[in-house]
KEGUKOL-527219 format. One line per 4 residues: their letters; for each residue x, y, z of N, C-alpha, C. Coordinates in nm, 2 decimals, m for minus. Example, Ala and Ser with C-alpha at 12.3 -4.5 7.8 and 13.67 -1.06 7.14 Angstrom:
2
as	1.32:m0.57:0.78:1.23:m0.45:0.78:1.32:m0.33:0.78 | 1.28:m0.22:0.71:1.37:m0.11:0.71:1.29:0.00:0.79
//
This chain:
216
mkpv	m0.14:m8.48:m6.60:m0.26:m8.48:m6.65:m0.33:m8.37:m6.58 | m0.40:m8.26:m6.64:m0.48:m8.16:m6.58:m0.60:m8.18:m6.51 | m0.66:m8.13:m6.42:m0.79:m8.19:m6.37:m0.89:m8.18:m6.48 | m1.00:m8.23:m6.45:m1.12:m8.22:m6.55:m1.15:m8.07:m6.56
fgde	m1.17:m8.01:m6.43:m1.22:m7.87:m6.42:m1.12:m7.79:m6.50 | m1.01:m7.82:m6.49:m0.90:m7.73:m6.57:m0.94:m7.74:m6.74 | m0.96:m7.85:m6.76:m0.98:m7.87:m6.92:m1.14:m7.79:m6.95 | m1.23:m7.81:m6.85:m1.37:m7.75:m6.91:m1.34:m7.57:m6.91
iedm	m1.26:m7.53:m6.81:m1.23:m7.41:m6.82:m1.16:m7.37:m6.95 | m1.06:m7.45:m6.99:m0.99:m7.42:m7.10:m1.06:m7.42:m7.24 | m1.15:m7.54:m7.22:m1.26:m7.54:m7.34:m1.36:m7.43:m7.34 | m1.37:m7.37:m7.25:m1.47:m7.24:m7.20:m1.41:m7.11:m7.25
kpif	m1.30:m7.12:m7.26:m1.21:m7.00:m7.31:m1.27:m6.91:m7.42 | m1.27:m6.98:m7.54:m1.32:m6.91:m7.67:m1.46:m6.84:m7.64 | m1.55:m6.91:m7.56:m1.69:m6.85:m7.52:m1.66:m6.73:m7.43 | m1.57:m6.73:m7.35:m1.55:m6.63:m7.25:m1.51:m6.50:m7.34
dkyr	m1.40:m6.54:m7.42:m1.33:m6.44:m7.50:m1.47:m6.36:m7.59 | m1.55:m6.44:m7.65:m1.64:m6.38:m7.72:m1.73:m6.28:m7.66 | m1.76:m6.33:m7.54:m1.86:m6.26:m7.46:m1.78:m6.12:m7.41 | m1.64:m6.14:m7.39:m1.57:m6.03:m7.34:m1.56:m5.92:m7.45
dqyq	m1.55:m5.97:m7.56:m1.54:m5.87:m7.69:m1.67:m5.82:m7.71 | m1.77:m5.87:m7.71:m1.89:m5.81:m7.73:m1.94:m5.73:m7.64 | m1.89:m5.75:m7.48:m1.91:m5.67:m7.39:m1.83:m5.51:m7.41 | m1.71:m5.53:m7.46:m1.64:m5.41:m7.51:m1.70:m5.34:m7.60
kdle	m1.75:m5.39:m7.72:m1.82:m5.33:m7.82:m1.93:m5.24:m7.79 | m2.02:m5.33:m7.67:m2.12:m5.26:m7.65:m2.10:m5.14:m7.55 | m1.99:m5.14:m7.47:m1.95:m5.03:m7.39:m1.91:m4.91:m7.50 | m1.86:m4.93:m7.60:m1.83:m4.85:m7.73:m1.95:m4.76:m7.79
yekk	m2.02:m4.88:m7.81:m2.20:m4.83:m7.86:m2.24:m4.73:m7.75 | m2.23:m4.76:m7.62:m2.31:m4.69:m7.53:m2.24:m4.55:m7.52 | m2.09:m4.55:m7.53:m2.05:m4.41:m7.54:m2.08:m4.33:m7.66 | m2.09:m4.39:m7.75:m2.14:m4.32:m7.88:m2.29:m4.27:m7.87
mkaf	m2.36:m4.37:m7.83:m2.50:m4.34:m7.80:m2.53:m4.20:m7.70 | m2.41:m4.17:m7.61:m2.43:m4.05:m7.53:m2.42:m3.93:m7.62 | m2.35:m3.95:m7.74:m2.31:m3.83:m7.84:m2.46:m3.80:m7.89 | m2.56:m3.89:m7.90:m2.69:m3.87:m7.94:m2.80:m3.85:m7.82
sdse	m2.73:m3.81:m7.70:m2.83:m3.82:m7.59:m2.96:m3.70:m7.61 | m2.94:m3.62:m7.67:m3.03:m3.52:m7.68:m3.12:m3.51:m7.83 | m3.07:m3.64:m7.89:m3.13:m3.63:m8.04:m3.26:m3.67:m8.03 | m3.36:m3.60:m8.11:m3.50:m3.65:m8.12:m3.52:m3.74:m8.24
ivkd	m3.41:m3.78:m8.28:m3.43:m3.88:m8.41:m3.36:m4.01:m8.38 | m3.22:m4.01:m8.33:m3.13:m4.12:m8.31:m3.17:m4.16:m8.18 | m3.25:m4.25:m8.17:m3.30:m4.32:m8.03:m3.27:m4.45:m8.02 | m3.25:m4.51:m8.12:m3.24:m4.66:m8.10:m3.08:m4.70:m8.14
ieyv	m3.01:m4.78:m8.05:m2.89:m4.84:m8.05:m2.84:m4.87:m8.20 | m2.94:m4.95:m8.27:m2.89:m5.00:m8.41:m2.87:m4.90:m8.51 | m2.93:m4.78:m8.48:m2.88:m4.67:m8.56:m2.77:m4.62:m8.54 | m2.72:m4.63:m8.42:m2.58:m4.56:m8.37:m2.49:m4.66:m8.44
kklq	m2.51:m4.80:m8.43:m2.40:m4.89:m8.50:m2.40:m4.90:m8.63 | m2.52:m4.86:m8.70:m2.50:m4.84:m8.84:m2.42:m4.70:m8.87 | m2.44:m4.61:m8.81:m2.39:m4.48:m8.83:m2.23:m4.49:m8.80 | m2.22:m4.59:m8.69:m2.05:m4.58:m8.66:m2.00:m4.67:m8.77
ewin	m2.07:m4.78:m8.84:m2.00:m4.88:m8.93:m1.98:m4.78:m9.06 | m2.06:m4.70:m9.08:m2.09:m4.63:m9.20:m1.96:m4.53:m9.22 | m1.95:m4.45:m9.14:m1.88:m4.34:m9.11:m1.73:m4.39:m9.06 | m1.71:m4.49:m8.99:m1.59:m4.56:m8.95:m1.49:m4.48:m8.91
dndf	m1.49:m4.36:m8.81:m1.42:m4.27:m8.77:m1.45:m4.24:m8.61 | m1.38:m4.32:m8.53:m1.40:m4.30:m8.40:m1.37:m4.16:m8.34 | m1.28:m4.07:m8.41:m1.25:m3.95:m8.38:m1.37:m3.87:m8.40 | m1.46:m3.88:m8.49:m1.57:m3.81:m8.54:m1.69:m3.84:m8.40
fskm	m1.68:m3.94:m8.38:m1.79:m3.99:m8.27:m1.77:m3.92:m8.13 | m1.63:m3.94:m8.10:m1.57:m3.89:m7.97:m1.58:m3.73:m7.97 | m1.58:m3.65:m8.08:m1.56:m3.50:m8.07:m1.70:m3.45:m8.12 | m1.76:m3.53:m8.19:m1.89:m3.42:m8.26:m1.98:m3.37:m8.16
kkgf	m2.05:m3.28:m8.20:m2.15:m3.23:m8.12:m2.28:m3.17:m8.22 | m2.37:m3.16:m8.17:m2.51:m3.13:m8.23:m2.51:m2.97:m8.26 | m2.47:m2.94:m8.37:m2.45:m2.78:m8.40:m2.60:m2.73:m8.45 | m2.69:m2.81:m8.47:m2.80:m2.77:m8.54:m2.92:m2.84:m8.52
sakr	m3.03:m2.79:m8.47:m3.16:m2.87:m8.47:m3.29:m2.76:m8.50 | m3.34:m2.82:m8.60:m3.45:m2.72:m8.67:m3.54:m2.70:m8.57 | m3.60:m2.77:m8.49:m3.68:m2.74:m8.37:m3.64:m2.64:m8.27 | m3.51:m2.64:m8.25:m3.43:m2.56:m8.15:m3.42:m2.44:m8.21
dgfn	m3.34:m2.42:m8.32:m3.29:m2.32:m8.40:m3.36:m2.25:m8.51 | m3.48:m2.32:m8.55:m3.56:m2.26:m8.63:m3.55:m2.31:m8.78 | m3.65:m2.33:m8.85:m3.67:m2.37:m8.97:m3.63:m2.27:m9.09 | m3.51:m2.27:m9.09:m3.44:m2.15:m9.17:m3.32:m2.20:m9.22
sqnw	m3.29:m2.18:m9.34:m3.17:m2.22:m9.40:m3.06:m2.16:m9.37 | m3.07:m2.00:m9.36:m2.96:m1.94:m9.32:m2.92:m1.94:m9.17 | m3.01:m2.00:m9.09:m2.96:m2.05:m8.94:m2.89:m2.16:m8.96 | m2.94:m2.25:m9.06:m2.86:m2.38:m9.08:m2.75:m2.36:m9.12
hkav	m2.71:m2.25:m9.22:m2.55:m2.23:m9.28:m2.49:m2.16:m9.18 | m2.54:m2.09:m9.09:m2.47:m2.00:m9.00:m2.40:m2.11:m8.89 | m2.48:m2.20:m8.87:m2.42:m2.30:m8.77:m2.33:m2.42:m8.82 | m2.34:m2.44:m8.94:m2.27:m2.57:m8.99:m2.16:m2.54:m9.08
dgkg	m2.16:m2.42:m9.16:m2.08:m2.38:m9.26:m1.94:m2.39:m9.21 | m1.84:m2.43:m9.25:m1.69:m2.43:m9.26:m1.66:m2.52:m9.14 | m1.74:m2.63:m9.12:m1.72:m2.72:m9.00:m1.65:m2.87:m9.03 | m1.62:m2.88:m9.17:m1.57:m2.99:m9.20:m1.66:m3.12:m9.20
ktlv	m1.64:m3.23:m9.13:m1.68:m3.34:m9.14:m1.84:m3.33:m9.09 | m1.93:m3.36:m9.16:m2.09:m3.29:m9.13:m2.17:m3.43:m9.16 | m2.24:m3.46:m9.05:m2.36:m3.57:m9.05:m2.49:m3.49:m9.04 | m2.56:m3.51:m9.14:m2.70:m3.47:m9.16:m2.81:m3.57:m9.14
iikt	m2.92:m3.55:m9.03:m2.99:m3.65:m9.02:m3.12:m3.58:m9.02 | m3.23:m3.66:m9.11:m3.36:m3.59:m9.11:m3.48:m3.69:m9.08 | m3.58:m3.64:m9.00:m3.69:m3.71:m8.97:m3.83:m3.67:m9.03 | m3.90:m3.73:m9.09:m4.01:m3.64:m9.16:m4.15:m3.70:m9.07
kqnf	m4.24:m3.62:m9.10:m4.37:m3.64:m9.02:m4.40:m3.78:m9.06 | m4.39:m3.83:m9.19:m4.41:m3.97:m9.22:m4.34:m4.07:m9.19 | m4.25:m4.04:m9.08:m4.16:m4.15:m9.01:m4.06:m4.23:m9.10 | m4.01:m4.15:m9.20:m3.86:m4.17:m9.26:m3.76:m4.13:m9.20
ifgg	m3.66:m4.18:m9.18:m3.53:m4.13:m9.13:m3.41:m4.14:m9.23 | m3.35:m4.05:m9.27:m3.24:m4.07:m9.37:m3.14:m3.94:m9.36 | m3.04:m3.95:m9.44:m2.95:m3.84:m9.41:m2.84:m3.83:m9.51 | m2.72:m3.77:m9.48:m2.60:m3.80:m9.56:m2.49:m3.74:m9.47
ftqv	m2.37:m3.80:m9.51:m2.23:m3.76:m9.45:m2.12:m3.71:m9.54 | m2.06:m3.60:m9.51:m1.96:m3.55:m9.60:m1.83:m3.53:m9.51 | m1.72:m3.55:m9.58:m1.60:m3.52:m9.52:m1.56:m3.37:m9.53 | m1.60:m3.32:m9.60:m1.55:m3.18:m9.65:m1.62:m3.06:m9.62
gfkh	m1.77:m3.10:m9.58:m1.86:m2.99:m9.53:m1.90:m2.90:m9.63 | m2.00:m2.81:m9.54:m2.08:m2.71:m9.62:m2.00:m2.59:m9.59 | m2.03:m2.47:m9.64:m1.96:m2.33:m9.65:m2.06:m2.24:m9.72 | m2.05:m2.10:m9.68:m2.11:m2.01:m9.73:m2.09:m1.98:m9.89
ssge	m2.19:m1.98:m9.95:m2.19:m1.95:m10.10:m2.29:m1.91:m10.17 | m2.29:m1.90:m10.29:m2.43:m1.86:m10.37:m2.47:m1.99:m10.45 | m2.43:m2.10:m10.42:m2.47:m2.22:m10.47:m2.36:m2.30:m10.53 | m2.25:m2.32:m10.47:m2.12:m2.38:m10.53:m2.12:m2.53:m10.50
nind	m2.10:m2.61:m10.63:m2.11:m2.74:m10.62:m1.96:m2.78:m10.56 | m1.99:m2.89:m10.48:m1.88:m2.93:m10.41:m1.85:m3.08:m10.41 | m1.73:m3.11:m10.46:m1.70:m3.27:m10.48:m1.66:m3.33:m10.36 | m1.70:m3.46:m10.33:m1.65:m3.54:m10.22:m1.67:m3.68:m10.25
ssaf	m1.57:m3.74:m10.29:m1.58:m3.87:m10.33:m1.61:m3.99:m10.20 | m1.59:m3.93:m10.09:m1.63:m4.03:m9.97:m1.76:m3.98:m9.92 | m1.82:m3.89:m9.99:m1.95:m3.86:m9.90:m2.05:m3.97:m9.96 | m2.17:m3.98:m9.86:m2.26:m4.08:m9.87:m2.39:m4.05:m9.82
ifsl	m2.51:m4.09:m9.88:m2.63:m4.05:m9.83:m2.69:m4.21:m9.75 | m2.79:m4.20:m9.67:m2.81:m4.34:m9.58:m2.99:m4.33:m9.57 | m3.03:m4.44:m9.56:m3.18:m4.48:m9.51:m3.16:m4.55:m9.37 | m3.21:m4.47:m9.28:m3.22:m4.57:m9.16:m3.36:m4.62:m9.13
rndk	m3.49:m4.55:m9.18:m3.61:m4.61:m9.16:m3.70:m4.56:m9.24 | m3.80:m4.64:m9.31:m3.91:m4.60:m9.38:m4.03:m4.59:m9.30 | m4.14:m4.57:m9.36:m4.27:m4.55:m9.28:m4.31:m4.65:m9.21 | m4.29:m4.78:m9.27:m4.34:m4.90:m9.21:m4.22:m4.96:m9.12
gdri	m4.11:m4.90:m9.13:m3.98:m4.98:m9.05:m3.96:m5.10:m9.10 | m4.01:m5.16:m9.22:m3.96:m5.28:m9.25:m3.85:m5.31:m9.37 | m3.78:m5.19:m9.37:m3.65:m5.16:m9.49:m3.52:m5.17:m9.40 | m3.43:m5.23:m9.43:m3.30:m5.24:m9.34:m3.24:m5.13:m9.37
pakf	m3.18:m5.09:m9.27:m3.08:m4.96:m9.28:m2.98:m4.99:m9.41 | m2.96:m4.87:m9.46:m2.87:m4.88:m9.61:m2.78:m4.77:m9.61 | m2.67:m4.79:m9.67:m2.59:m4.67:m9.70:m2.55:m4.65:m9.85 | m2.55:m4.54:m9.93:m2.54:m4.54:m10.06:m2.42:m4.43:m10.10
thng	m2.32:m4.50:m10.16:m2.20:m4.43:m10.18:m2.22:m4.29:m10.32 | m2.14:m4.23:m10.33:m2.14:m4.15:m10.44:m2.11:m4.21:m10.57 | m2.17:m4.19:m10.68:m2.13:m4.26:m10.80:m2.06:m4.19:m10.89 | m1.99:m4.07:m10.87:m1.89:m3.98:m10.94:m1.98:m3.91:m11.03
ngra	m2.11:m3.91:m11.04:m2.19:m3.82:m11.13:m2.22:m3.69:m11.08 | m2.17:m3.58:m11.12:m2.19:m3.46:m11.06:m2.15:m3.43:m10.92 | m2.19:m3.33:m10.87:m2.14:m3.30:m10.72:m2.20:m3.38:m10.62 | m2.11:m3.38:m10.52:m2.16:m3.46:m10.40:m2.26:m3.38:m10.32
icsg	m2.21:m3.25:m10.28:m2.30:m3.16:m10.21:m2.31:m3.03:m10.28 | m2.40:m2.95:m10.25:m2.41:m2.82:m10.31:m2.44:m2.71:m10.17 | m2.38:m2.61:m10.17:m2.41:m2.51:m10.07:m2.44:m2.39:m10.11 | m2.55:m2.33:m10.06:m2.60:m2.20:m10.07:m2.70:m2.15:m9.97
lsyg	m2.71:m2.03:m9.94:m2.77:m1.97:m9.81:m2.91:m1.99:m9.85 | m2.97:m2.00:m9.97:m3.12:m2.02:m10.02:m3.16:m2.14:m9.98 | m3.09:m2.22:m9.97:m3.12:m2.36:m9.91:m3.07:m2.44:m9.80 | m3.12:m2.54:m9.76:m3.07:m2.63:m9.66:m2.97:m2.73:m9.70
pvfg	m2.95:m2.85:m9.64:m2.84:m2.94:m9.70:m2.90:m3.01:m9.84 | m2.80:m2.99:m9.94:m2.81:m3.05:m10.08:m2.71:m3.16:m10.09 | m2.76:m3.28:m10.08:m2.68:m3.37:m10.17:m2.70:m3.44:m10.27 | m2.61:m3.45:m10.38:m2.64:m3.47:m10.51:m2.64:m3.37:m10.59
dgdd	m2.64:m3.41:m10.74:m2.67:m3.30:m10.84:m2.79:m3.36:m10.92 | m2.91:m3.31:m10.86:m3.03:m3.33:m10.93:m3.16:m3.32:m10.86 | m3.18:m3.31:m10.73:m3.09:m3.33:m10.63:m3.13:m3.48:m10.55 | m3.02:m3.56:m10.52:m3.05:m3.69:m10.44:m3.17:m3.67:m10.33
fsls	m3.12:m3.53:m10.22:m3.23:m3.48:m10.15:m3.17:m3.35:m10.13 | m3.28:m3.26:m10.11:m3.23:m3.13:m10.07:m3.35:m3.05:m9.99 | m3.33:m2.96:m9.91:m3.43:m2.89:m9.84:m3.43:m2.72:m9.90 | m3.52:m2.66:m9.89:m3.54:m2.51:m9.95:m3.52:m2.44:m9.84
snlq	m3.54:m2.30:m9.86:m3.50:m2.19:m9.77:m3.54:m2.20:m9.63 | m3.69:m2.25:m9.62:m3.74:m2.28:m9.47:m3.74:m2.41:m9.43 | m3.65:m2.50:m9.49:m3.63:m2.62:m9.46:m3.74:m2.71:m9.50 | m3.84:m2.65:m9.56:m3.97:m2.73:m9.63:m4.00:m2.66:m9.75
pgys	m4.05:m2.73:m9.83:m4.06:m2.88:m9.83:m3.93:m2.95:m9.86 | m3.92:m3.07:m9.87:m3.80:m3.14:m9.91:m3.84:m3.17:m10.04 | m3.71:m3.24:m10.12:m3.73:m3.27:m10.25:m3.64:m3.39:m10.23 | m3.65:m3.50:m10.33:m3.57:m3.62:m10.33:m3.60:m3.70:m10.49
sfgr	m3.46:m3.68:m10.55:m3.47:m3.72:m10.69:m3.34:m3.83:m10.65 | m3.38:m3.94:m10.57:m3.26:m4.03:m10.53:m3.19:m4.10:m10.64 | m3.06:m4.11:m10.66:m3.00:m4.19:m10.77:m2.94:m4.12:m10.90 | m2.95:m3.99:m10.90:m2.85:m3.91:m11.00:m2.71:m3.90:m10.96
synl	m2.68:m3.86:m10.81:m2.52:m3.91:m10.80:m2.52:m3.98:m10.70 | m2.60:m4.07:m10.63:m2.58:m4.16:m10.53:m2.65:m4.30:m10.59 | m2.55:m4.41:m10.57:m2.58:m4.53:m10.62:m2.74:m4.59:m10.54 | m2.82:m4.62:m10.62:m2.94:m4.69:m10.61:m2.93:m4.81:m10.55
pngi	m3.03:m4.89:m10.47:m3.04:m5.03:m10.45:m3.04:m5.09:m10.57 | m2.99:m5.22:m10.57:m3.00:m5.30:m10.71:m3.15:m5.32:m10.74 | m3.19:m5.30:m10.88:m3.32:m5.32:m10.91:m3.40:m5.19:m10.91 | m3.34:m5.09:m10.87:m3.42:m4.95:m10.87:m3.36:m4.84:m10.98
nwnt	m3.43:m4.81:m11.05:m3.37:m4.72:m11.16:m3.41:m4.56:m11.12 | m3.32:m4.48:m11.15:m3.32:m4.32:m11.14:m3.45:m4.27:m11.21 | m3.50:m4.17:m11.15:m3.61:m4.09:m11.22:m3.73:m4.18:m11.25 | m3.76:m4.29:m11.14:m3.89:m4.36:m11.12:m3.94:m4.33:m10.99
nean	m4.05:m4.35:m10.99:m4.14:m4.31:m10.85:m4.07:m4.40:m10.73 | m4.04:m4.51:m10.79:m3.97:m4.59:m10.68:m3.85:m4.53:m10.62 | m3.77:m4.48:m10.72:m3.64:m4.41:m10.66:m3.67:m4.29:m10.59 | m3.76:m4.19:m10.63:m3.79:m4.06:m10.59:m3.86:m4.08:m10.44
syla	m3.90:m4.20:m10.43:m4.00:m4.23:m10.29:m3.92:m4.29:m10.18 | m3.80:m4.35:m10.24:m3.72:m4.44:m10.13:m3.70:m4.37:m10.04 | m3.61:m4.25:m10.03:m3.58:m4.21:m9.90:m3.67:m4.13:m9.80 | m3.76:m4.05:m9.87:m3.87:m3.99:m9.78:m4.02:m4.02:m9.80
gsyn	m4.04:m4.11:m9.89:m4.18:m4.14:m9.93:m4.23:m4.10:m10.07 | m4.18:m3.98:m10.11:m4.22:m3.94:m10.22:m4.11:m3.82:m10.27 | m4.15:m3.77:m10.39:m4.04:m3.66:m10.45:m4.04:m3.54:m10.38 | m4.17:m3.48:m10.35:m4.17:m3.36:m10.28:m4.30:m3.33:m10.19
swvv	m4.35:m3.43:m10.14:m4.47:m3.42:m10.07:m4.47:m3.46:m9.94 | m4.33:m3.47:m9.88:m4.29:m3.52:m9.76:m4.26:m3.38:m9.67 | m4.28:m3.39:m9.54:m4.23:m3.27:m9.45:m4.16:m3.30:m9.35 | m4.07:m3.22:m9.32:m3.98:m3.24:m9.23:m4.02:m3.22:m9.07
dele	m4.00:m3.31:m9.00:m4.04:m3.30:m8.85:m3.92:m3.25:m8.78 | m3.80:m3.30:m8.80:m3.68:m3.25:m8.73:m3.56:m3.27:m8.83 | m3.46:m3.17:m8.82:m3.32:m3.20:m8.92:m3.23:m3.16:m8.78 | m3.14:m3.27:m8.80:m3.03:m3.27:m8.68:m2.90:m3.26:m8.79
tyfi	m2.80:m3.16:m8.73:m2.65:m3.17:m8.81:m2.54:m3.19:m8.72 | m2.47:m3.28:m8.70:m2.36:m3.30:m8.63:m2.22:m3.26:m8.68 | m2.13:m3.22:m8.62:m2.01:m3.19:m8.70:m1.90:m3.18:m8.58 | m1.76:m3.18:m8.60:m1.68:m3.17:m8.52:m1.66:m3.03:m8.48
//
């Protein structure tokens, strides 16, 4: 017959295993947090957890670098394209002066062109924060309607055919007609004020505070 103490240890094993697994996960999140160490946007580990969950690519997080920052490199679409075109997997994160945080991810990336429509069925856009901070982070997949992204030197990142969100030549102003090419949350219809204001607070009266772009 086992000592009582031994039985207690055995009974506690599932709890120990649970905390060990959580500790390992937290270590992984901390490693990924370092990838955003100089970010002015991603400062919350919960944002890192969501981005990891949505992108689901450890190789991307272990190798990615911040190739563009509008505050560092200038609010200029040609500077943005010079930095990010031809890089493959690309993560775009935007923070507005109205305190919205959103962006998009593409597996195929952008490239120099005069306005080429690019298909990527695995592309998605996301919302991390609205102005009040009361909306949970969410991912929105491509619905197969038109292009996933568009690439042209006269404008910055463009996601969707319509555009679900885009930035002009000086990365200001931004436009958002969310729902044309990416799935809207349940109960919201495309081309309504609710859809157009979901990502950035309005269709085109939002101002970019920072644009960061990461790629391998």
